[in-house]
N, C-alpha and C positions, 0 to 999 in steps of 0.2 A: 369546365368542371360542373358537376351536377350537385344540386343541393340535396336531392333525395337519393339515397344510396340504392334504393330499390323501388320500383313502381308497385303500387298496390294493385290488387286484382279487383276489377269492378264486379260487384255482386248485385244481382237484380232479383227482386221478388216479383214475378210477373212483369209488369211494366214499370214498377216502382224502383227508382234508383236509391241506393243506400248512402246515407250521409257518411262522411269521413272526417276523422280527427287527424290533424297534422300537428306534431310536436316538434318545435325547433329550439335547440339549445346552442348557445355560442359563448365564446369568451370575448371580453372587450378590453381595450387597451387605453381607454380615455377615462376621464372622471365621470362619475354618475350624472352630474348635471349636463355635461356635454352629450352623454349618451341619451339622456332624456330629451334634450333639445333635438337631436338628430331623429330620434324615434317620433317625436311630435311632428316633425316635418313630413314624415312618410305615413303618418296615421291615416290621413284622408285617402291617399292613393291605395293604401291597404284596404280601407273600408270600401273602396270602389271596385275591388276585385270581383269579377264576374263569378258568381257561385259561392262567395264567402258569406256565411250567415253571421259569424261573429269571430272576434279574436280577443284573447286575454293576453295582455303584455305582462311578462314576468321578469324579475331581476333578483339576483342574490349578490349584494354588494361585497360581502365577505369573500366569496369565491370569484368575484368579478365575472359572473356569468349572467346571461339574460336570454331572452327568447320570447316564445309565444306558443299558445295553444289556439289552434284555428279549428273552426267547424266549417267544412265545405259541404255543399249540397250533394256532390257526387264525385266520382273518380275523375270525370272529365274536367271538372273545376280544379281538382288537385293537380292534374297534369298541366293545365293551362298556367297555373301559378308556378309550377316547377320550371316551365319553359319561358316564363315571362321576365320582364325587366326587374321586378322587385327581387326575385330570387337571385338573378344575376348580380344585382347590386350588393346583396348580402355577401355573396361569395367573393367579390373582388374588393370589398371595402377594406382599406389598410388597417382600420381600427378594430376589425373583427377577425376572429380566428376560431379554429376548432368547431366549425359549424357542423351540427349533426341534426338531421331531420328524419322523422319516422312517420309513417302513415298507419293509422289504426282504423279498423271497423268498430262500430259502436254495438254494444249489446243492448238493444232497445228496451227489452222487458226489465232488465236489471236497472238500467239508467232511469227508467220511469219511476221505479220504486224509490230510488234515492234522490229523486227530484232533479236530475241532470237536465240542463236547459237545451235539449236537443230536438224538441218537437218542431 
């Protein structure tokens, strides 16, 4: 089973690779403290992902949904994440369901104006 429903298209400007945003949303079936402990255990392995520039962890306790917003340096990094152990673990974890992931290109000029941390 794949975490990303569609692969993104790599866009290059000359030899420059374009950064990618990955948004992952999921439902959880454990308590918030249990989820936070589990997320804390994988925070360092996530931080060590090749090509990951940052991740923001998100949670909505009322809807029992969580996930993250990731910034990767390029499409190859996104693909490596998609094919790696962390994504596989998310998909098979019994306390998680309804996993949805999307890949986005960044609009750099607009993001710079609004101070988005993507430089």
